[in-house]
LUMVEX-731187 format. One record per residue (C-alpha): residue in one letter; x, y, z negated. Coordinates in Angstrom, 3 decimals, decimal comma, always signed. Example, Ala and Ser with C-alpha at 12.3 -4.5 7.8 and 13.67 -1.06 7.14 Angstrom:
a / +12,300 / -4,500 / -7,800
s / +13,670 / -1,060 / -7,140
REM end
This chain:
m / -71,309 / -80,110 / -53,658
t / -69,245 / -81,334 / -56,611
d / -68,226 / -78,982 / -59,402
t / -64,543 / -79,442 / -58,465
r / -65,147 / -78,495 / -54,836
f / -67,285 / -75,557 / -55,927
a / -64,508 / -74,310 / -58,208
t / -61,935 / -74,657 / -55,418
l / -64,159 / -72,754 / -53,021
l / -64,994 / -69,847 / -55,332
k / -61,969 / -69,633 / -57,632
r / -58,761 / -70,767 / -55,957
g / -57,238 / -68,077 / -53,765
v / -60,042 / -65,605 / -54,496
a / -59,550 / -61,988 / -55,588
e / -63,201 / -60,907 / -55,972
i / -66,703 / -61,886 / -54,862
i / -69,493 / -59,309 / -54,660
t / -71,721 / -60,729 / -55,942
e / -70,726 / -64,231 / -57,031
a / -74,100 / -65,128 / -58,556
e / -75,943 / -64,290 / -55,332
l / -73,395 / -66,185 / -53,202
v / -73,836 / -69,250 / -55,405
r / -77,606 / -68,980 / -54,952
l / -77,203 / -68,821 / -51,163
l / -74,870 / -71,804 / -51,129
k / -77,323 / -73,867 / -53,172
s / -80,263 / -72,852 / -50,964
g / -79,190 / -75,241 / -48,212
r / -79,417 / -72,535 / -45,551
i / -76,654 / -72,280 / -42,935
l / -74,919 / -68,995 / -43,694
t / -73,504 / -66,545 / -41,168
l / -69,907 / -65,812 / -42,140
k / -68,388 / -62,643 / -40,721
q / -64,692 / -62,388 / -39,937
g / -63,535 / -59,371 / -37,970
f / -60,102 / -58,601 / -36,619
d / -58,549 / -55,732 / -34,757
p / -56,212 / -57,004 / -32,037
s / -53,659 / -54,301 / -32,803
a / -51,030 / -57,062 / -32,938
p / -51,067 / -60,472 / -31,240
d / -49,772 / -62,766 / -33,954
i / -51,196 / -64,329 / -37,104
h / -48,957 / -64,795 / -40,138
l / -49,415 / -66,592 / -43,456
g / -50,969 / -63,466 / -44,965
h / -53,934 / -63,891 / -42,604
v / -54,098 / -67,617 / -43,322
v / -55,199 / -67,025 / -46,931
g / -58,631 / -65,847 / -45,741
l / -58,830 / -68,172 / -42,736
r / -58,447 / -71,192 / -44,982
k / -61,509 / -70,022 / -46,926
l / -63,504 / -69,758 / -43,713
r / -62,540 / -73,330 / -42,869
q / -63,678 / -74,519 / -46,303
f / -67,084 / -72,893 / -45,772
q / -67,302 / -74,425 / -42,283
e / -66,687 / -77,882 / -43,761
l / -69,862 / -77,307 / -45,794
g / -71,804 / -76,665 / -42,576
h / -71,735 / -72,861 / -42,387
k / -71,078 / -70,816 / -39,232
v / -68,343 / -68,277 / -38,591
i / -68,848 / -65,312 / -36,299
l / -65,463 / -63,941 / -35,238
i / -65,808 / -60,295 / -34,239
v / -63,138 / -58,998 / -31,916
g / -62,711 / -55,336 / -32,830
d / -62,020 / -54,089 / -29,348
w / -63,502 / -50,697 / -30,273
t / -62,048 / -50,243 / -33,746
a / -58,625 / -51,353 / -32,444
r / -58,598 / -48,156 / -30,410
i / -58,771 / -46,289 / -33,713
g / -56,598 / -48,531 / -35,853
d / -57,554 / -49,428 / -39,414
p / -55,475 / -47,139 / -41,662
s / -55,522 / -49,560 / -44,636
g / -52,149 / -49,327 / -46,334
q / -50,871 / -46,842 / -43,775
s / -49,458 / -43,469 / -44,651
a / -49,929 / -41,985 / -41,205
t / -52,325 / -41,990 / -38,269
r / -51,907 / -45,066 / -36,111
p / -51,606 / -44,876 / -32,309
m / -54,524 / -45,982 / -30,155
l / -54,082 / -49,034 / -27,915
s / -54,968 / -49,463 / -24,247
s / -57,711 / -51,868 / -23,134
n / -55,131 / -54,236 / -21,623
e / -53,094 / -54,324 / -24,839
i / -56,221 / -55,062 / -26,847
e / -57,350 / -57,891 / -24,537
n / -53,911 / -59,538 / -24,404
n / -53,500 / -59,332 / -28,160
a / -56,985 / -60,749 / -28,704
q / -56,350 / -63,814 / -26,546
t / -53,115 / -64,654 / -28,367
y / -54,739 / -64,021 / -31,746
m / -57,645 / -66,345 / -31,021
e / -55,352 / -69,176 / -29,899
q / -53,653 / -68,986 / -33,302
f / -56,910 / -68,388 / -35,192
f / -58,182 / -71,808 / -34,150
k / -55,107 / -73,501 / -35,592
v / -56,871 / -72,944 / -38,925
v / -60,575 / -72,342 / -38,257
d / -62,838 / -74,907 / -36,553
k / -63,495 / -73,645 / -33,024
d / -66,634 / -75,756 / -32,628
k / -68,246 / -74,011 / -35,602
t / -67,254 / -70,494 / -34,540
e / -69,015 / -67,946 / -32,349
i / -66,966 / -65,147 / -30,781
r / -68,492 / -61,680 / -30,417
w / -66,927 / -58,482 / -29,084
q / -67,820 / -55,109 / -30,601
s / -68,316 / -53,690 / -27,128
e / -71,523 / -55,730 / -26,937
w / -73,197 / -53,110 / -29,141
f / -70,899 / -50,102 / -29,270
s / -70,685 / -49,720 / -25,488
k / -74,413 / -48,927 / -25,615
f / -74,186 / -46,461 / -28,470
t / -75,513 / -43,007 / -27,715
l / -74,370 / -39,790 / -29,384
d / -77,683 / -39,771 / -31,227
e / -76,909 / -43,199 / -32,724
v / -73,402 / -42,129 / -33,695
i / -74,773 / -39,119 / -35,553
k / -77,367 / -41,284 / -37,297
l / -74,609 / -43,651 / -38,378
t / -72,369 / -40,904 / -39,736
s / -75,293 / -39,372 / -41,641
k / -75,400 / -42,431 / -43,886
f / -72,197 / -41,411 / -45,713
t / -70,583 / -38,244 / -47,005
i / -66,984 / -37,060 / -46,635
a / -66,622 / -37,424 / -50,403
q / -67,584 / -41,098 / -50,178
l / -65,039 / -41,751 / -47,436
l / -62,303 / -39,912 / -49,326
a / -62,919 / -42,278 / -52,222
r / -61,113 / -44,877 / -50,136
e / -57,626 / -45,141 / -51,618
d / -55,526 / -44,756 / -48,475
f / -57,596 / -41,795 / -47,250
n / -57,362 / -40,166 / -50,665
k / -53,582 / -40,543 / -50,823
r / -53,085 / -39,057 / -47,385
y / -55,487 / -36,197 / -48,056
s / -53,834 / -35,404 / -51,401
s / -50,357 / -35,424 / -49,859
g / -51,393 / -33,234 / -46,933
n / -50,978 / -35,943 / -44,266
p / -53,431 / -35,768 / -41,353
i / -56,543 / -37,945 / -41,137
s / -58,356 / -37,951 / -37,822
l / -62,147 / -37,946 / -37,592
a / -61,850 / -41,119 / -35,516
e / -60,201 / -42,881 / -38,466
m / -63,022 / -41,724 / -40,705
l / -65,373 / -43,577 / -38,363
y / -63,511 / -46,863 / -38,804
p / -65,276 / -48,058 / -42,004
l / -68,658 / -47,129 / -40,507
l / -67,999 / -49,065 / -37,301
q / -66,769 / -52,122 / -39,193
g / -69,775 / -51,850 / -41,465
y / -72,156 / -51,651 / -38,522
d / -70,742 / -54,942 / -37,221
s / -72,418 / -56,590 / -40,212
v / -75,740 / -55,047 / -39,179
a / -75,281 / -56,164 / -35,553
i / -74,873 / -59,838 / -36,480
n / -76,933 / -59,781 / -39,711
a / -74,038 / -61,230 / -41,705
d / -74,617 / -63,176 / -44,900
v / -71,009 / -63,070 / -46,086
e / -68,056 / -60,952 / -44,965
f / -64,497 / -62,121 / -45,562
g / -61,430 / -59,927 / -45,928
g / -58,335 / -59,109 / -47,911
i / -58,719 / -57,170 / -51,142
d / -57,540 / -54,071 / -49,244
q / -60,720 / -54,334 / -47,130
k / -63,066 / -53,960 / -50,100
f / -64,204 / -50,434 / -49,205
n / -64,992 / -51,347 / -45,585
c / -66,887 / -54,488 / -46,591
l / -68,989 / -52,550 / -49,103
v / -69,847 / -50,022 / -46,391
g / -71,282 / -52,897 / -44,357
r / -73,270 / -54,059 / -47,361
e / -74,775 / -50,586 / -47,832
l / -75,569 / -50,124 / -44,138
q / -77,454 / -53,429 / -44,118
q / -79,577 / -52,282 / -47,046
n / -80,252 / -48,964 / -45,271
t / -81,558 / -50,827 / -42,216
g / -83,756 / -53,252 / -44,154
q / -81,443 / -56,278 / -44,038
s / -80,379 / -58,302 / -47,062
p / -76,965 / -57,026 / -48,183
q / -74,065 / -59,295 / -47,276
q / -71,953 / -60,882 / -49,963
v / -68,310 / -59,790 / -49,938
f / -65,620 / -62,457 / -50,255
l / -62,188 / -60,923 / -50,895
v / -58,891 / -62,819 / -51,011
p / -55,537 / -61,742 / -52,486
l / -52,792 / -60,185 / -50,399
l / -49,882 / -62,554 / -49,855
i / -46,533 / -60,995 / -50,742
g / -44,004 / -61,222 / -47,941
t / -40,601 / -62,876 / -47,887
n / -38,888 / -59,793 / -49,339
g / -40,849 / -60,297 / -52,569
h / -42,086 / -56,705 / -52,845
h / -44,753 / -55,813 / -50,267
k / -47,710 / -57,570 / -48,675
m / -46,783 / -59,697 / -45,695
s / -46,587 / -57,568 / -42,569
k / -44,891 / -57,710 / -39,190
s / -44,059 / -54,020 / -39,433
l / -42,121 / -54,706 / -42,644
h / -40,329 / -57,713 / -41,115
n / -41,289 / -59,869 / -44,110
h / -43,738 / -62,172 / -42,358
i / -43,913 / -65,873 / -41,497
g / -45,769 / -66,334 / -38,221
i / -47,793 / -69,517 / -37,816
a / -46,750 / -69,848 / -34,164
e / -43,044 / -69,610 / -34,939
p / -40,856 / -72,708 / -34,385
p / -40,919 / -75,256 / -37,242
r / -37,288 / -74,637 / -38,217
e / -37,926 / -70,900 / -38,391
i / -40,986 / -71,310 / -40,594
y / -39,167 / -73,758 / -42,859
g / -36,145 / -71,483 / -43,214
k / -38,261 / -68,419 / -43,954
v / -40,216 / -70,236 / -46,651
m / -36,933 / -71,310 / -48,214
s / -35,918 / -67,635 / -48,326
i / -38,800 / -66,433 / -50,525
p / -38,001 / -65,389 / -54,107
d / -38,602 / -68,047 / -56,745
s / -41,295 / -65,843 / -58,274
l / -43,547 / -66,436 / -55,234
i / -43,411 / -70,238 / -55,134
l / -46,608 / -70,822 / -57,129
d / -48,559 / -68,105 / -55,284
y / -47,703 / -69,656 / -51,924
f / -48,698 / -73,126 / -53,149
e / -52,058 / -71,791 / -54,352
l / -52,919 / -69,529 / -51,434
v / -51,698 / -71,318 / -48,307
t / -51,609 / -75,047 / -49,130
d / -53,935 / -77,829 / -50,227
v / -51,523 / -79,063 / -52,890
p / -53,717 / -80,162 / -55,840
e / -54,204 / -77,825 / -58,795
e / -52,714 / -80,447 / -61,118
e / -49,466 / -80,506 / -59,166
i / -49,261 / -76,706 / -59,135
a / -49,837 / -76,633 / -62,901
e / -47,034 / -79,152 / -63,387
s / -44,710 / -77,091 / -61,165
k / -45,520 / -73,998 / -63,222
k / -44,621 / -75,859 / -66,397
q / -41,358 / -77,118 / -64,882
l / -40,343 / -73,638 / -63,744
k / -41,094 / -72,203 / -67,159
t / -38,979 / -74,835 / -68,938
h / -36,236 / -74,776 / -66,251
s / -36,671 / -78,524 / -65,834
v / -36,740 / -78,343 / -62,035
n / -34,512 / -76,741 / -59,429
p / -36,699 / -74,117 / -57,653
m / -35,119 / -75,153 / -54,350
n / -36,770 / -78,568 / -54,611
l / -40,178 / -76,933 / -55,015
k / -39,478 / -74,651 / -52,060
k / -38,620 / -77,663 / -49,918
r / -41,952 / -79,235 / -50,845
l / -43,683 / -75,935 / -50,036
a / -41,864 / -75,400 / -46,732
h / -42,608 / -78,953 / -45,594
e / -46,301 / -78,564 / -46,418
i / -46,620 / -75,261 / -44,534
v / -44,809 / -76,519 / -41,415
r / -46,934 / -79,675 / -41,470
q / -50,134 / -77,603 / -41,361
f / -49,252 / -75,924 / -38,085
h / -46,876 / -78,322 / -36,347
g / -47,525 / -81,780 / -37,823
k / -45,640 / -84,106 / -40,157
q / -42,944 / -85,122 / -37,681
a / -41,979 / -81,489 / -37,025
a / -41,964 / -80,825 / -40,773
d / -39,691 / -83,826 / -41,394
e / -37,301 / -82,668 / -38,663
a / -37,253 / -79,091 / -39,968
q / -36,427 / -80,308 / -43,457
e / -33,685 / -82,619 / -42,176
y / -32,204 / -79,744 / -40,174
f / -32,225 / -77,431 / -43,170
e / -30,687 / -79,969 / -45,496
g / -28,024 / -80,929 / -42,988
r / -27,014 / -77,425 / -42,089
f / -27,560 / -75,336 / -45,173
q / -27,272 / -77,698 / -48,112
t / -24,405 / -79,992 / -47,208
r / -22,141 / -80,135 / -44,190
e / -22,357 / -76,585 / -42,939
l / -22,579 / -74,622 / -46,185
h / -19,619 / -72,244 / -45,830
k / -17,363 / -71,650 / -48,800
i / -15,622 / -68,383 / -49,523
e / -12,901 / -68,232 / -52,131
a / -13,337 / -65,455 / -54,619
t / -9,916 / -63,775 / -54,446
a / -9,639 / -63,896 / -50,678
s / -13,113 / -62,594 / -49,916
i / -14,097 / -60,560 / -52,923
g / -10,746 / -58,884 / -53,222
l / -10,469 / -59,016 / -57,017
k / -8,599 / -61,518 / -59,120
a / -10,908 / -63,936 / -60,869
s / -11,139 / -67,363 / -62,430
a / -13,942 / -69,844 / -62,989
e / -14,948 / -67,953 / -66,146
v / -14,416 / -64,369 / -64,994
i / -17,273 / -62,312 / -63,546
i / -16,486 / -60,602 / -60,249
t / -17,773 / -57,086 / -59,568
r / -17,620 / -55,856 / -55,981
d / -18,628 / -53,219 / -53,470
m / -21,295 / -55,363 / -51,776
p / -21,697 / -53,306 / -48,567
r / -17,955 / -53,584 / -47,931
w / -18,080 / -57,335 / -48,655
l / -20,849 / -57,808 / -46,065
v / -18,804 / -56,007 / -43,424
d / -15,524 / -57,772 / -44,279
n / -17,194 / -61,173 / -44,002
k / -18,979 / -60,310 / -40,745
f / -22,495 / -60,359 / -42,174
a / -22,904 / -56,759 / -40,998
n / -21,279 / -54,834 / -38,175
s / -21,082 / -51,558 / -40,070
m / -21,477 / -50,062 / -43,518
s / -24,807 / -48,517 / -42,497
e / -26,137 / -51,917 / -41,404
a / -24,892 / -53,464 / -44,664
k / -26,676 / -50,817 / -46,714
r / -29,827 / -51,393 / -44,693
l / -29,689 / -55,143 / -45,423
l / -29,466 / -54,357 / -49,125
a / -32,328 / -51,865 / -48,964
q / -34,528 / -54,457 / -47,206
g / -33,833 / -57,066 / -49,881
a / -32,158 / -59,313 / -47,298
v / -29,213 / -60,185 / -49,555
r / -29,715 / -62,645 / -52,405
i / -27,545 / -64,476 / -54,893
i / -28,565 / -68,035 / -55,743
r / -27,112 / -68,696 / -59,181
t / -25,777 / -72,042 / -60,340
d / -28,892 / -72,500 / -62,499
g / -31,108 / -72,271 / -59,404
t / -32,457 / -68,761 / -60,055
t / -32,407 / -66,168 / -57,287
q / -31,434 / -62,501 / -57,575
v / -32,191 / -59,947 / -54,876
v / -29,175 / -57,671 / -54,417
r / -30,007 / -54,015 / -53,920
d / -27,185 / -52,205 / -55,719
k / -23,712 / -51,455 / -54,440
n / -22,075 / -53,271 / -57,337
v / -23,124 / -56,773 / -58,283
e / -21,897 / -59,529 / -60,566
i / -20,823 / -62,700 / -58,772
k / -19,443 / -65,856 / -60,348
p / -17,624 / -68,736 / -58,713
g / -20,258 / -71,348 / -57,887
d / -22,855 / -68,766 / -56,845
k / -24,262 / -68,898 / -53,324
i / -24,892 / -65,707 / -51,375
k / -27,688 / -65,671 / -48,827
v / -27,828 / -62,980 / -46,153
g / -30,917 / -62,712 / -43,965
k / -33,032 / -65,748 / -43,226
l / -30,599 / -68,617 / -42,887
r / -26,980 / -67,582 / -43,609
f / -25,413 / -68,965 / -46,786
v / -21,947 / -68,816 / -48,280
k / -20,661 / -70,232 / -51,547
i / -18,162 / -68,528 / -53,835
v / -15,571 / -70,979 / -55,133
s / -13,052 / -70,520 / -57,926
a / -10,326 / -67,996 / -57,216
d / -7,615 / -70,047 / -58,865
k / -7,520 / -72,150 / -55,683
e / -6,294 / -69,152 / -53,720
k / -2,579 / -68,612 / -53,502
a / -1,247 / -65,171 / -54,333
REM end
């Protein structure tokens, strides 16, 4: 393997490797490694946040290594509390099976199916006796489990933590023992669970797995990790136009992260884009169009990406970009040089972007309202009062744009 490919594999889109030196040794040994990827089918769809890790699995597969995809049909009944502030509801067997089938169909849009083995946790946990459960729980103390950040926060704030949830890291860890994993992949928020698997393997006489952790992709709202529950996700099975439009809606600050984590755009091009953004020598929208096209192409092909881009440009950049004159719509007298200050919730209602003041305030709270300035920068609007200049574009939701034009065109 070339040094460049090695660097891409172990550095680009990687949060932490435990331990990197040992993983490098394994990769150079020539042995086919068993790569563990588990998922709980608590939801049926895969979004770009999942793709960050799946792309790494594919890169390892291209080097000849084997992925074992573990369907967490038992742990899904508990629900991994990572990042949750409350106990999650258990799912029925039918919900789990249906979600798993949909998930796997999307999983193989990224990962090579021919180099993947599918295993269900019920293969080993359905045979677990109470004696084995007690032996498993004896490996860890309550203090060790409370060291996990989300457990600690909930315990400190007085929120309930069920004993079943406490079992989750142990069950996920035991999966590594069941398949004798060489490497486990996960988001950085899965670090605790992956390390539990590493320790359980050592306790049972196996070589400890290496832990390969990837960053969490920030969602379209620009503030929290991508999540369906936060409505800031981009699903890989969504229609091409929808994916393209959602990518175009991300804050400018996320452009480089998305290029690095979910595309194969060369490092040199990303470095050049970073330089251009820093010197304001490029319109961020042009970079987003390149990004959106690349992401749609991955999941729907070049023709669909071309059509999505043509649709976006035709509808939202030229012919169908609505214009709103400042005096008529903002309600305050202004000129091309005067800054307009306005009650934004009322503006959203008056211009039919929201049906009520409460809905307008909710849009603001969710970060769904943005101002695209004439210099190409984007500002998320969260406050009631905001400065707007003629020439600015206002974006509401995923795909609705209006442009503020000079008020001196409006008759008194």
